[in-house]
C-alpha positions, 0 to 999 in steps of 0.5 A: 499500500502506498503511503500518503506522502506529500505528492499524493495530496491535493496540490491545489491546497498548497496554492489556495490556502497560503494565498488566502492567508497572504491576502488576509495578512495584506488586508490587516496591514503589510509588514514590508513594501509590495516590491520586497514581498514580490522579490522574496516570493520570486526567490522562494518560487525558484527554490520551489522549482529547484526542490521539485527537481532535486527533492520532490518531497520539499517543494511545497514549503517554499511554494507555500511561503512564496504564495503567502507573500504574493497574496500579501503583496497582491492586496497592497498593490490592488488597493493602493491608497493616498492618505488624502483620499481618507478625508475626501468628501463626496463631490460631483466629478466628470470621469472617463471610465473603461468598463471592466465588468457590468453587473446583471441588471435588476432595473432596466433604467440603471447599469452598474459594475466595476470600471477603471478611471481613464482620466478625471477632470481637475482636481481628481486627475490623481484618480487615473488608473483607479478601480471604482464601482459605478452606478449610472442612470440610463436615458429612455431607450439608451442601450446599456454600455458593454465591457471594455467600452470607454465612456465619459460620465458625470456623477458623485464620487466618494471614497470607500472605507479602508476596512469596511465591515466583513460581509458587506458589499463594500467589503466585496468591493475592497477585496476587488481592489476598489477604493471609490464609489461613483453613483447617481451618474449619467453617460455623457458620451461614448469615447470608444466602442467595446471590443468585438469579442464583448460585442459578440458576447452581448449578441450571444446573450441576447440570442440565448435569451430569445431561444429560451423564450421560443414557443412559450414566451407569450403563453408562460412568461413567468416560466420564461423569466425563471429559465432566463434567470436560472440559465443566464443569471438574468435576475431582472427578468423575475417579477417582484412576486417571484423575487419574494417567493424565491427569497423566502424559500431560500433558493435565490442563489439558484439564479447566480451563475456559480459552481452548480451552473458551470458544473452542469454545463461542463457535464453536458459538454463532456457527455456530448464530446464523448459521444463524438469520440474525439481525441481526449486532448481535443475534447479538453480544448473544445470543452474548456473553450465552450465552457469559458464562452458560457461563463463570459457570456453570462457576465463572468461573475467571480463565482463562475470564474472560480468554478471554471478554474476548478473544472479546468483543474479537474479535467486536466488531472484526468487528461494527465492521469495525475492526482 
């Protein structure tokens, strides 16, 4: 019987746990500048590579230390703050934003998400390259902007707390490297259209939505709303009554694209590709490409991206016949 040595245990734990610990330490307060942390992490990574070659049972320890330091540095780099921002009062500002993520709308008159500041009018020019949360009001018949689009906006900008309460939306934003909230905004003009890939994702999302309503949209609109919310994460399709019913039953999480959805789609793709009797490597490539398209078309929520990474790791282990 083979003993349970280091090489037979789940290798992803050696990556995830120290990285999480490093992120938590970085949030509490870094003990070294980010540059030093990354430099030491690089040295430890090279040591881990050398250990994997010369002493396989010892690679995990320097790698874990490297990931711990990388996690601490990551939080410091993503959330760099000037001390003057702590006392910056809410103020009206005109900002040019590049949209990084657009949240699934719950109100057709509004759009929200995460963006990077391309430039800001004086005296907020120092906000350039900063991430922020935005909430914009759309004019009647105005299409919602897409990811990667660059738009000129006007609204109210305010600083997020340095250490927001755990479990709050502000804590989620802080974890995403966001320092500012931009609300009550409106779009002044479009400076650059979205990339072709994101336009393709938007077109496919609309096509999927229309497909789910074929033959039943006029007869059973409530059913179509549930299908679109469950398969595509379009929670704005649900009526107020449906919202209340699913919230009271504790099943609202079914409409957030996450591990359950990604696993089901991955299983379906795997079954279809197996029936086609394609080579295993080709199945792996086509399956992951199609699965990523589903994740990205539905908005690339962090929970869905995490699930995609885990599916990719599982399928890679099966392909390579590795633990």
